[in-house]
C-alpha positions, 0 to 999 in steps of 0.5 A: 339761865345765868347768862340770860339773867345777867343780860336781862339785868344789864339791859335794865341798868342801861335802860335806867341810865339812858336819860342820864347819859343823854343829860351828860351829853348835854353837859359835855356839849356845853363844856366843849362850847365853852372851851371852843369859845375861849379859843375863839371858835365862836361859831362852833361854840354856837352850834354845840349849844344848839345841839346841847338844847336838842339833847336837853329836850330828849333826856326828859322825854326819854326819862318820862317814856321809860318811866325812869325819872329820878331826883338824881336825874333832875339834879344832873339836868340842872347842873348840865343846864347851867353849863350849856345854857348859862355859862356857855351862852354868856361866854359866847356873847362875852367873847363875841361882843360884851367884852367891849364894855369892860367891867359892865360887860363882865358884870352882866355876863356873870349876872346872867349866869347867877340868874340862871343858877337861881332859876334852876335852884327855884325850879328844883325846889318847887312842885311841877304844876304844868307851868314854869315860873320865869323864863326857863334857862334853856330858852334864855340860853337859846335866845342869847345864843341866837342873838349872837348871829345878829352881832354884825347887824345891831349896835353893840349896846343891844347885846348888853340889853339882851343879856340884862333882859334875859337875866331878869326874865329868868328870875321873874315870877310870871307863869309860862305853860310847859310845852 
């Protein structure tokens, strides 16, 4: 009987932490994307950011499915998102092309990260009403990462424009229906 109770409690604890483990996987993938990007392995960095996006998609689904949503999970998700969809894509574009612009390239790389952090903080203090205010950082990060693939085909100024537009879209006040 005692062994069954211990097993039951362990299963409940594991189930309760499942979404957080997936969220930490998202964060880890973003962290590795940054490390690989700093070492010049930009294609692997790109791949890791997209895998992080999959993990980000599933952590919320699992939390809702198992009814294990929590304030800790919400905060952890935002911390992970700033790494995986703020810092990692910004550094990927910086390493890939924005560094050519010197100071302005550095400024707008950091500006994008700051706008992403602002977007997440605003999201965390507002009630969920079925709409996002501004472009979610996950979408912005995926678009920034996807734009990396166009570096050989577009003028370098295009990427400065992309990072600026994505930054302003994250902090804008337009409403976007949650999917």
